[in-house]
N, C-alpha and C positions, 0 to 999 in steps of 0.2 A: 504494500500500500504506500509506503514511504517513497519507494522508487518511482511509482506512477505519479505521485504528487510532484516530485522533483523534476521529472521529465515534462510534466505539464507546465510547470513554472518556467523551465528553460524555453519551451516552445512559445509560450506567451511573451516572454521577454524578447525573443528573436523577432517575432512579428511586430511587436511594439517598436523596436529599434528600426525595423524595416520601414514601417509606416512613417516614423519621424524623419528618417533619411529621405524618404520619397516626397513628403509633403511639407514638412516644417523647415527642413534645412534649406531648400531653395528660397523660401520666403525670407529667411534670415540673411542669406547671401545677397539677395536682391536689395534688401534694406541697406546693407553696408555698401554695396556698389553705388546706389543712388546717393547715399550720404557723401561718399568720396567724390562723386561727380559734382554735387552741389558745392563742396568745398573748393574744388578746382575752378569751377565757374566763378565763385566769389573772389578767389585770388586773381583771376584774370581780369575781373572787373575793376580791381584796385590798381592794376598796372598803370603806370604813367605813360602818357603819350610822349613822343620824341620831342625834345626841346623844353618840356615842362620841368620846372624846378620846385623842389620842396626843401626848405631849410628848417631843421628841427634843432632847438636849443637843448643842449644837455649840460647841466652844471658840472663843473669840475669836482671830482671826488677827491677830497684831501685825505691823504693817508697819514696816519699817526706815525711820524718818523721819530718822535720823542722816545718811543719804546725801543728803537733800534740802537740808540746811543750816538755818540759823535764820531765822525770819521776823521782820522788823523793821518795825514800823508807823512811817510817816513822814508829815510834813505838808509840803505844798508852800508855800514862802515866796515872796511876791511882793515885788519891790523897789519 
């Protein structure tokens, strides 16, 4: 009886995976393909035309050089 139950579960899981692969998987793939196409179209819409300029201001980021210490230039002395 236990063997028959196990075989039945295996067959049901097999057909369930087969149905998912046949009907659900293509829908998921189609969704991701459409999403990628929309992203590409949005990027191409943002491209600038030839000769168009855009200047963006980015403030200088000051690094904390105090933590590094002071640099001292030295010369090597030979005896």
